[in-house]
PASEBA-1860 file (N, C-alpha, C; in nm, 3 decimals):
! residues 263
1> MKRIFIDQ> 5.047/16.755/6.573/4.989/16.592/6.492/4.969/16.508/6.583 ~ 4.855/16.500/6.644/4.814/16.347/6.715/4.838/16.244/6.642 ~ 4.884/16.131/6.712/4.901/16.007/6.630/4.839/15.921/6.751 ~ 4.806/15.798/6.681/4.770/15.666/6.772/4.887/15.539/6.739 ~ 4.951/15.521/6.849/5.057/15.356/6.852/4.965/15.288/6.872 ~ 5.021/15.164/6.899/4.991/15.034/6.953/5.167/15.016/7.017 ~ 5.144/14.971/7.169/5.252/14.911/7.223/5.272/14.766/7.191 ~ 5.372/14.658/7.255/5.390/14.544/7.254/5.277/14.472/7.337
9> MERRVSLS> 5.184/14.550/7.420/5.106/14.501/7.524/4.941/14.539/7.456 ~ 4.971/14.552/7.341/4.801/14.588/7.249/4.774/14.678/7.293 ~ 4.815/14.778/7.354/4.762/14.871/7.419/4.789/15.033/7.351 ~ 4.610/15.092/7.299/4.651/15.233/7.202/4.733/15.335/7.313 ~ 4.840/15.374/7.244/4.941/15.549/7.296/4.893/15.623/7.216 ~ 4.859/15.728/7.255/4.777/15.845/7.190/4.898/15.938/7.249 ~ 4.994/16.004/7.117/5.082/16.140/7.148/5.003/16.236/7.110 ~ 5.045/16.367/7.147/4.928/16.472/7.155/5.049/16.535/7.024
17> SFPPQRIV> 5.147/16.540/7.011/5.224/16.591/6.912/5.346/16.474/6.881 ~ 5.310/16.455/6.748/5.420/16.418/6.721/5.537/16.425/6.554 ~ 5.655/16.415/6.623/5.744/16.272/6.655/5.759/16.348/6.789 ~ 5.762/16.280/6.879/5.747/16.319/7.059/5.919/16.427/7.075 ~ 5.898/16.491/7.137/6.003/16.584/7.217/6.056/16.576/7.293 ~ 6.018/16.534/7.371/6.053/16.455/7.548/6.074/16.329/7.618 ~ 6.104/16.277/7.520/6.117/16.118/7.600/6.190/16.074/7.740 ~ 6.142/16.016/7.794/6.185/15.961/7.973/6.172/15.820/7.858
25> SLVPSQTE> 6.290/15.761/7.905/6.317/15.630/7.912/6.336/15.531/8.005 ~ 6.294/15.439/8.050/6.302/15.396/8.165/6.357/15.221/8.161 ~ 6.405/15.204/8.057/6.481/15.025/8.029/6.642/15.075/7.946 ~ 6.750/15.081/7.970/6.820/15.062/7.995/6.921/15.050/7.816 ~ 6.829/14.916/7.783/6.827/14.899/7.604/6.800/14.927/7.563 ~ 6.686/15.037/7.590/6.563/15.092/7.494/6.589/15.260/7.457 ~ 6.656/15.308/7.588/6.779/15.393/7.628/6.891/15.402/7.511 ~ 7.024/15.331/7.501/7.074/15.262/7.429/7.013/15.273/7.272
33> LLFYLGLE> 6.908/15.219/7.211/6.820/15.216/7.095/6.839/15.407/7.052 ~ 6.766/15.424/7.132/6.732/15.478/7.114/6.882/15.653/7.042 ~ 6.955/15.661/7.160/7.059/15.701/7.169/7.121/15.668/6.975 ~ 7.100/15.555/6.943/7.136/15.507/6.831/7.092/15.532/6.701 ~ 6.953/15.587/6.769/6.867/15.630/6.640/6.827/15.728/6.626 ~ 6.982/15.851/6.661/6.963/15.920/6.661/6.908/16.066/6.727 ~ 6.810/16.032/6.882/6.737/16.101/6.987/6.813/16.192/7.106 ~ 6.914/16.197/7.035/7.028/16.266/7.155/6.889/16.427/7.249
41> REIAGITK> 6.846/16.478/7.152/6.807/16.609/7.141/6.637/16.623/7.237 ~ 6.597/16.485/7.213/6.433/16.403/7.277/6.448/16.387/7.380 ~ 6.559/16.345/7.377/6.588/16.202/7.585/6.607/16.341/7.681 ~ 6.490/16.295/7.768/6.464/16.415/7.847/6.503/16.339/7.978 ~ 6.480/16.252/7.994/6.563/16.139/8.144/6.599/16.035/8.089 ~ 6.664/15.887/8.202/6.650/15.815/8.179/6.707/15.785/8.351 ~ 6.757/15.593/8.362/6.767/15.553/8.469/6.919/15.548/8.485 ~ 6.947/15.515/8.662/7.043/15.524/8.713/7.116/15.417/8.629
49> FCIHPEDQ> 7.056/15.341/8.556/7.090/15.166/8.493/7.102/15.206/8.344 ~ 7.080/15.292/8.273/7.111/15.313/8.154/7.284/15.412/8.113 ~ 7.335/15.299/8.154/7.518/15.355/8.141/7.544/15.341/7.958 ~ 7.459/15.330/7.863/7.516/15.305/7.730/7.409/15.414/7.611 ~ 7.495/15.520/7.528/7.581/15.486/7.576/7.717/15.550/7.635 ~ 7.868/15.568/7.705/7.935/15.608/7.726/7.911/15.705/7.727 ~ 7.954/15.843/7.656/7.969/15.927/7.595/7.886/16.016/7.620 ~ 7.738/15.988/7.640/7.598/16.030/7.644/7.502/16.026/7.821
57> FRFKPKLG> 7.537/15.869/7.828/7.454/15.887/8.009/7.494/15.992/8.123 ~ 7.586/16.009/8.092/7.629/16.094/8.139/7.524/16.240/8.174 ~ 7.501/16.267/8.074/7.447/16.387/8.084/7.353/16.410/8.084 ~ 7.241/16.302/8.082/7.043/16.304/8.110/7.086/16.323/8.222 ~ 6.918/16.383/8.305/6.861/16.349/8.381/6.846/16.230/8.448 ~ 6.926/16.146/8.586/6.822/16.007/8.632/6.736/16.059/8.714 ~ 6.690/15.921/8.657/6.495/15.946/8.774/6.527/15.785/8.797 ~ 6.607/15.750/8.892/6.588/15.667/8.976/6.629/15.542/8.923
65> GTKSLHLD> 6.595/15.416/8.977/6.602/15.283/8.858/6.492/15.203/8.833 ~ 6.493/15.121/8.775/6.393/15.099/8.688/6.284/15.070/8.723 ~ 6.318/14.953/8.876/6.218/14.892/8.992/6.183/15.031/9.063 ~ 6.269/15.148/9.083/6.214/15.249/9.197/6.254/15.355/9.155 ~ 6.182/15.448/9.048/6.131/15.541/8.973/6.093/15.714/9.069 ~ 6.196/15.790/9.031/6.160/15.892/9.133/6.033/15.909/9.051 ~ 5.926/15.927/9.080/5.799/15.937/9.024/5.802/16.136/8.987 ~ 5.792/16.177/9.107/5.819/16.312/9.106/5.869/16.452/9.017
73> QIAALKPD> 6.011/16.354/9.001/6.068/16.440/8.868/6.025/16.435/8.761 ~ 5.992/16.288/8.698/5.924/16.224/8.593/5.883/16.345/8.595 ~ 5.782/16.370/8.608/5.638/16.496/8.635/5.686/16.612/8.599 ~ 5.760/16.668/8.633/5.850/16.771/8.623/5.880/16.775/8.520 ~ 5.958/16.696/8.413/5.986/16.667/8.316/5.887/16.662/8.205 ~ 5.785/16.674/8.222/5.688/16.668/8.134/5.701/16.663/8.008 ~ 5.667/16.444/8.055/5.724/16.431/7.909/5.617/16.404/7.800 ~ 5.629/16.439/7.678/5.521/16.382/7.581/5.494/16.230/7.560
81> LVIANKEE> 5.646/16.139/7.542/5.651/16.017/7.533/5.703/15.937/7.733 ~ 5.671/15.834/7.724/5.762/15.801/7.818/5.748/15.617/7.754 ~ 5.869/15.541/7.779/5.929/15.442/7.719/5.973/15.337/7.802 ~ 5.812/15.233/7.886/5.879/15.176/7.985/5.868/14.982/7.908 ~ 5.915/14.899/7.985/5.894/14.764/7.948/5.818/14.704/8.105 ~ 5.725/14.579/7.989/5.677/14.553/8.067/5.710/14.424/8.255 ~ 5.830/14.363/8.197/5.932/14.298/8.273/6.024/14.351/8.397 ~ 6.095/14.497/8.308/6.194/14.536/8.387/6.137/14.719/8.457
89> NEKEQIEW> 5.967/14.697/8.508/5.922/14.801/8.545/5.795/14.797/8.637 ~ 5.810/14.814/8.799/5.711/14.795/8.862/5.554/14.838/8.766 ~ 5.496/14.742/8.751/5.299/14.795/8.745/5.284/14.940/8.791 ~ 5.274/14.952/8.980/5.201/15.028/9.023/5.287/15.097/8.967 ~ 5.412/15.191/8.974/5.429/15.306/8.909/5.444/15.320/8.740 ~ 5.430/15.198/8.653/5.389/15.253/8.547/5.245/15.338/8.519 ~ 5.166/15.303/8.642/5.019/15.251/8.577/4.992/15.406/8.681 ~ 5.104/15.479/8.807/5.085/15.617/8.786/5.145/15.696/8.674
97> LEERFPVW> 5.210/15.652/8.616/5.233/15.754/8.477/5.120/15.723/8.371 ~ 5.057/15.628/8.318/4.987/15.629/8.262/4.864/15.696/8.307 ~ 4.828/15.748/8.433/4.741/15.827/8.409/4.816/15.969/8.386 ~ 4.905/16.037/8.382/4.957/16.161/8.337/5.037/16.166/8.258 ~ 5.075/16.085/8.190/5.173/16.059/8.030/5.137/15.987/7.913 ~ 5.155/16.004/7.836/5.179/15.852/7.703/5.299/15.755/7.789 ~ 5.229/15.679/7.782/5.320/15.526/7.806/5.382/15.438/7.744 ~ 5.437/15.411/7.633/5.457/15.299/7.557/5.529/15.186/7.627
105> ISDVVKPD> 5.453/15.061/7.617/5.551/14.929/7.680/5.577/14.805/7.577 ~ 5.741/14.752/7.609/5.747/14.664/7.529/5.727/14.546/7.639 ~ 5.727/14.438/7.536/5.737/14.309/7.611/5.814/14.195/7.492 ~ 5.913/14.205/7.524/6.043/14.105/7.467/6.094/13.989/7.569 ~ 6.045/13.892/7.457/6.093/13.758/7.530/6.180/13.629/7.360 ~ 6.132/13.707/7.294/6.245/13.647/7.221/6.331/13.725/7.094 ~ 6.400/13.697/7.036/6.479/13.744/6.980/6.373/13.803/6.826 ~ 6.278/13.763/6.774/6.181/13.883/6.688/6.100/13.937/6.744
113> DALEMIRR> 6.088/13.943/6.949/6.005/14.042/6.984/6.074/14.160/6.968 ~ 6.209/14.119/7.013/6.322/14.229/6.974/6.322/14.329/6.872 ~ 6.345/14.259/6.727/6.348/14.299/6.617/6.222/14.391/6.603 ~ 6.064/14.373/6.645/5.943/14.431/6.677/5.911/14.576/6.712 ~ 6.016/14.527/6.856/6.032/14.642/6.892/6.140/14.743/6.905 ~ 6.206/14.712/6.837/6.266/14.827/6.752/6.282/14.831/6.633 ~ 6.171/14.825/6.511/6.112/14.861/6.458/5.915/14.932/6.495 ~ 5.919/14.920/6.621/5.826/14.970/6.645/5.879/15.159/6.692
121> IGELTGKA> 5.982/15.132/6.750/5.990/15.233/6.847/6.049/15.340/6.752 ~ 6.160/15.243/6.599/6.163/15.379/6.569/6.003/15.462/6.498 ~ 5.862/15.396/6.463/5.774/15.438/6.370/5.717/15.587/6.498 ~ 5.740/15.529/6.624/5.689/15.617/6.740/5.768/15.771/6.810 ~ 5.907/15.749/6.738/5.901/15.872/6.724/6.023/15.981/6.615 ~ 5.946/15.899/6.512/5.985/15.976/6.372/6.101/15.883/6.316 ~ 6.139/15.765/6.354/6.318/15.719/6.327/6.249/15.577/6.280 ~ 6.144/15.570/6.170/6.109/15.451/6.159/6.251/15.417/6.030
129> EAATVLSL> 6.274/15.491/5.921/6.336/15.432/5.825/6.558/15.377/5.943 ~ 6.550/15.427/5.996/6.689/15.377/6.089/6.727/15.271/6.177 ~ 6.515/15.278/6.193/6.481/15.173/6.286/6.458/15.025/6.209 ~ 6.422/15.005/6.109/6.449/14.931/6.012/6.558/14.856/5.948 ~ 6.622/14.928/5.923/6.772/14.923/5.933/6.849/14.821/6.023 ~ 6.838/14.911/6.091/6.887/14.818/6.216/6.842/14.722/6.248 ~ 6.712/14.706/6.234/6.628/14.586/6.300/6.642/14.462/6.137 ~ 6.715/14.503/6.006/6.695/14.416/5.939/6.857/14.367/5.923
137> KVQGEFSR> 6.949/14.443/6.019/7.105/14.375/5.982/7.109/14.299/6.181 ~ 7.046/14.311/6.287/7.063/14.227/6.379/7.014/14.118/6.287 ~ 6.844/14.090/6.192/6.799/14.016/6.160/6.856/13.898/6.092 ~ 6.942/13.971/5.990/7.069/13.891/5.938/7.163/13.828/6.020 ~ 7.228/13.853/6.133/7.302/13.883/6.171/7.252/13.717/6.253 ~ 7.133/13.765/6.322/7.046/13.622/6.350/7.053/13.484/6.256 ~ 7.047/13.537/6.100/6.984/13.433/6.066/7.142/13.357/6.062 ~ 7.285/13.405/6.049/7.378/13.382/6.067/7.406/13.260/6.129
145> LRAEKWPA> 7.401/13.329/6.228/7.405/13.202/6.399/7.327/13.080/6.358 ~ 7.200/13.137/6.356/7.099/12.977/6.361/7.193/12.928/6.261 ~ 7.225/12.935/6.143/7.284/12.826/6.054/7.385/12.797/6.051 ~ 7.470/12.838/6.200/7.619/12.815/6.162/7.577/12.657/6.272 ~ 7.662/12.544/6.219/7.607/12.396/6.320/7.745/12.443/6.407 ~ 7.697/12.425/6.549/7.779/12.357/6.671/7.750/12.284/6.734 ~ 7.738/12.205/6.819/7.760/12.098/6.902/7.680/12.190/7.049 ~ 7.501/12.148/7.003/7.446/12.185/7.191/7.494/12.164/7.284
153> KRAAYLIW> 7.547/12.247/7.297/7.565/12.245/7.494/7.490/12.232/7.580 ~ 7.463/12.173/7.697/7.396/12.209/7.798/7.459/12.332/7.875 ~ 7.368/12.428/7.918/7.406/12.505/7.986/7.329/12.533/8.101 ~ 7.379/12.634/8.190/7.332/12.675/8.302/7.344/12.842/8.319 ~ 7.281/12.903/8.314/7.308/13.063/8.251/7.253/13.126/8.443 ~ 7.338/13.131/8.477/7.327/13.232/8.652/7.326/13.413/8.670 ~ 7.220/13.391/8.744/7.195/13.587/8.714/7.189/13.641/8.873 ~ 7.186/13.543/8.994/7.223/13.602/9.121/7.246/13.515/9.195
161> NQPVMAAG> 7.332/13.568/9.310/7.407/13.494/9.410/7.326/13.530/9.483 ~ 7.320/13.389/9.635/7.291/13.371/9.720/7.089/13.521/9.785 ~ 7.016/13.409/9.670/6.987/13.265/9.670/7.076/13.262/9.524 ~ 7.092/13.168/9.488/7.185/13.198/9.367/7.036/13.180/9.205 ~ 7.010/13.211/9.171/6.868/13.229/9.054/6.939/13.169/8.932 ~ 6.878/13.128/8.811/6.888/13.099/8.720/6.828/13.133/8.604 ~ 6.845/13.169/8.467/6.704/13.223/8.406/6.655/13.106/8.329 ~ 6.533/13.092/8.343/6.484/13.000/8.320/6.340/13.015/8.236
169> ANTFIDSM> 6.253/12.950/8.170/6.157/12.964/8.084/6.090/13.098/8.033 ~ 6.020/13.143/7.888/5.955/13.225/7.855/6.083/13.377/7.896 ~ 6.191/13.382/7.889/6.279/13.493/7.958/6.388/13.463/7.786 ~ 6.406/13.594/7.786/6.501/13.698/7.668/6.596/13.599/7.702 ~ 6.673/13.575/7.774/6.782/13.521/7.808/6.799/13.347/7.756 ~ 6.703/13.282/7.813/6.662/13.190/7.746/6.643/13.132/7.601 ~ 6.607/13.261/7.507/6.595/13.231/7.414/6.715/13.312/7.332 ~ 6.820/13.342/7.384/6.932/13.405/7.323/7.059/13.314/7.345
177> LRLAGFKN> 6.990/13.199/7.459/7.076/13.087/7.474/7.038/12.941/7.336 ~ 6.907/13.000/7.339/6.893/12.912/7.221/6.963/12.925/7.105 ~ 6.952/13.056/7.100/6.975/13.109/6.966/7.142/13.100/6.910 ~ 7.238/13.080/7.024/7.305/13.066/7.052/7.355/12.889/7.043 ~ 7.267/12.862/7.017/7.332/12.697/7.038/7.350/12.611/7.184 ~ 7.268/12.667/7.233/7.318/12.669/7.411/7.137/12.551/7.439 ~ 7.150/12.415/7.547/7.046/12.406/7.519/7.016/12.442/7.748 ~ 6.963/12.535/7.721/6.925/12.532/7.852/6.807/12.478/7.932
185> VFSRHPRY> 7.004/12.416/8.055/6.948/12.271/8.142/6.781/12.295/8.264 ~ 6.777/12.490/8.270/6.680/12.555/8.400/6.538/12.565/8.285 ~ 6.555/12.495/8.138/6.418/12.586/8.076/6.286/12.513/8.103 ~ 6.272/12.408/8.142/6.195/12.355/8.194/6.118/12.477/8.329 ~ 6.160/12.556/8.412/6.145/12.628/8.480/6.090/12.795/8.462 ~ 6.008/12.831/8.548/5.939/12.907/8.468/6.010/13.066/8.548 ~ 6.041/13.139/8.427/6.076/13.261/8.479/6.257/13.210/8.530 ~ 6.271/13.351/8.656/6.406/13.259/8.718/6.378/13.248/8.871
193> PEITDADL> 6.422/13.129/8.808/6.397/13.012/8.935/6.501/13.007/9.049 ~ 6.478/13.031/9.186/6.585/12.980/9.309/6.644/12.815/9.221 ~ 6.790/12.824/9.241/6.788/12.706/9.290/6.964/12.649/9.313 ~ 6.896/12.516/9.455/7.010/12.489/9.543/7.161/12.428/9.456 ~ 7.259/12.388/9.503/7.350/12.364/9.491/7.315/12.222/9.400 ~ 7.217/12.111/9.510/7.192/12.053/9.500/7.143/11.998/9.318 ~ 7.046/12.121/9.319/6.925/12.145/9.183/7.086/12.149/9.060 ~ 7.177/12.226/9.101/7.326/12.292/8.953/7.343/12.115/8.949
201> QSANPELI> 7.418/12.029/9.069/7.531/11.937/9.034/7.381/11.783/8.991 ~ 7.225/11.818/9.009/7.126/11.740/8.911/7.146/11.768/8.796 ~ 7.107/11.926/8.753/7.147/11.917/8.630/7.244/11.876/8.525 ~ 7.342/11.878/8.532/7.520/11.837/8.563/7.490/11.887/8.381 ~ 7.533/12.043/8.431/7.540/12.144/8.269/7.695/12.046/8.278 ~ 7.677/12.091/8.129/7.849/12.073/8.052/7.860/12.237/8.091 ~ 7.798/12.386/8.047/7.818/12.470/8.076/7.767/12.521/8.219 ~ 7.877/12.655/8.277/7.773/12.700/8.370/7.857/12.893/8.329
209> LLSSEPFP> 7.732/12.945/8.324/7.764/13.068/8.239/7.706/13.181/8.351 ~ 7.822/13.289/8.365/7.809/13.335/8.517/7.786/13.512/8.496 ~ 7.687/13.535/8.464/7.685/13.683/8.467/7.705/13.812/8.502 ~ 7.709/13.873/8.413/7.787/14.011/8.526/7.657/14.132/8.509 ~ 7.534/14.068/8.510/7.438/14.198/8.556/7.308/14.091/8.564 ~ 7.191/14.074/8.683/7.193/14.247/8.745/7.283/14.115/8.905 ~ 7.358/14.021/8.891/7.431/14.055/9.039/7.559/14.008/8.907 ~ 7.660/14.112/8.950/7.798/14.122/8.960/7.897/13.985/8.984
217> FSEKHMAH> 7.856/13.862/8.900/7.953/13.786/8.956/8.075/13.773/8.855 ~ 8.212/13.686/8.970/8.341/13.799/8.903/8.372/13.608/8.978 ~ 8.558/13.635/8.952/8.672/13.564/8.984/8.619/13.474/9.114 ~ 8.612/13.513/9.230/8.598/13.489/9.316/8.445/13.418/9.310 ~ 8.337/13.412/9.252/8.286/13.322/9.219/8.274/13.197/9.227 ~ 8.389/13.206/9.119/8.394/13.066/9.046/8.418/12.936/9.145 ~ 8.502/12.914/9.246/8.576/12.871/9.294/8.437/12.728/9.376 ~ 8.326/12.768/9.378/8.179/12.742/9.478/8.153/12.652/9.342
225> FREICPES> 8.144/12.709/9.236/8.050/12.654/9.171/8.184/12.550/9.097 ~ 8.303/12.563/9.069/8.333/12.437/9.069/8.409/12.308/9.145 ~ 8.362/12.352/9.213/8.340/12.263/9.364/8.217/12.165/9.387 ~ 8.130/12.221/9.312/8.026/12.166/9.330/7.983/12.083/9.176 ~ 8.027/12.158/9.043/8.010/12.077/8.970/8.176/12.082/8.911 ~ 8.235/11.987/8.925/8.372/12.025/8.870/8.404/11.984/8.744 ~ 8.354/11.929/8.643/8.357/11.870/8.511/8.244/11.984/8.472 ~ 8.213/12.034/8.460/8.196/12.129/8.382/8.283/12.335/8.350
233> VIRLVNGE> 8.232/12.364/8.267/8.314/12.428/8.188/8.234/12.555/8.217 ~ 8.297/12.644/8.396/8.259/12.776/8.383/8.309/12.925/8.340 ~ 8.211/12.979/8.310/8.295/13.111/8.222/8.237/13.223/8.251 ~ 8.319/13.353/8.306/8.200/13.495/8.312/8.178/13.502/8.225 ~ 8.042/13.581/8.213/8.011/13.669/8.080/7.927/13.799/8.113 ~ 7.935/13.867/7.973/7.897/14.011/7.931/7.709/14.007/8.004 ~ 7.647/13.996/8.055/7.487/13.997/8.067/7.460/14.080/7.933 ~ 7.563/14.206/7.956/7.404/14.281/7.879/7.394/14.212/7.704
241> MFSWYGSR> 7.466/14.082/7.671/7.508/14.074/7.533/7.379/13.969/7.554 ~ 7.360/13.884/7.660/7.228/13.822/7.700/7.067/13.849/7.693 ~ 7.098/13.936/7.702/6.972/14.053/7.794/6.984/14.204/7.730 ~ 7.013/14.214/7.685/6.963/14.370/7.644/6.946/14.329/7.449 ~ 6.835/14.410/7.456/6.752/14.337/7.321/6.711/14.473/7.224 ~ 6.812/14.569/7.237/6.826/14.685/7.136/6.943/14.712/7.021 ~ 6.966/14.851/7.007/7.139/14.815/6.946/7.166/14.745/6.984 ~ 7.244/14.708/7.125/7.336/14.583/7.088/7.341/14.484/7.077
249> LLEAVRYI> 7.185/14.417/7.040/7.237/14.285/6.934/7.264/14.226/6.862 ~ 7.384/14.401/6.796/7.436/14.367/6.625/7.596/14.347/6.780 ~ 7.628/14.385/6.833/7.754/14.331/6.940/7.755/14.209/7.001 ~ 7.575/14.193/7.041/7.594/14.034/7.042/7.614/13.944/6.995 ~ 7.588/13.932/6.893/7.583/13.835/6.809/7.774/13.803/6.722 ~ 7.836/13.887/6.779/7.954/13.873/6.775/8.039/13.781/6.907 ~ 7.964/13.872/6.943/8.027/13.835/7.093/7.983/13.665/7.147 ~ 7.878/13.669/7.125/7.813/13.496/7.133/7.893/13.431/7.057
257> RALRKEV> 7.912/13.413/6.935/7.993/13.330/6.832/8.145/13.333/6.911 ~ 8.161/13.455/6.903/8.327/13.423/7.032/8.323/13.322/7.142 ~ 8.198/13.340/7.240/8.215/13.223/7.304/8.145/13.082/7.313 ~ 8.096/13.066/7.130/8.123/12.927/7.135/8.253/12.829/7.097 ~ 8.256/12.971/7.067/8.401/12.896/6.981/8.539/12.886/7.103 ~ 8.434/12.981/7.229/8.626/12.941/7.309/8.536/12.815/7.395 ~ 8.416/12.820/7.414/8.368/12.698/7.500/8.365/12.553/7.424
END
């Protein structure tokens, strides 16, 4: 049965059959969501970065990276639905896919966008009830986290090294930092600014968070930032907890609460 859906880019997406039976997911956090919703059989292909759930991802065809898709391999699968994201996938590659297959695109900047994405993907895949239950659980966790009173700490969240890059304004990471009660010292910078040692010193964060992704910061990188900002508390953090916006949000709230207690 043919159905029309609206994605988060306000585009009309027409499915020739519903629910879809051959889904290609090009976004790690949304792939994990699809598995959570019980769509193991329907998932026809994923990216090499779709590593969760660990007991499932290894059995699905890998179709390249989020920004370096193997379009010929995707086409060979003849998907009846492709799920993509405005930020994580390359515009030109998505446009190529749009000419051939139904492509549903998410646009997630705020926690509320993530809740909406979860509900819409549930509707899109015939899993509306399970998705609604999940979104209500996450919404409840968000509400409890917002209600907790913690001293606001000025934080820098770093995502890349050489050049050093931080999470700035209009990013999901920035929204999650604010939800956690942190004040992003680079929130006046657009998106993901490159910053110098002088920029970091001038921002003078109380807390420097070194993410595990997309650049895998580790203990060996901490000494450099201690030298620049000797009074800052420096922590390695699991980037998935701040940047994955699907079912992992349930775990993310618990992780963020523990981090706040620690720092």
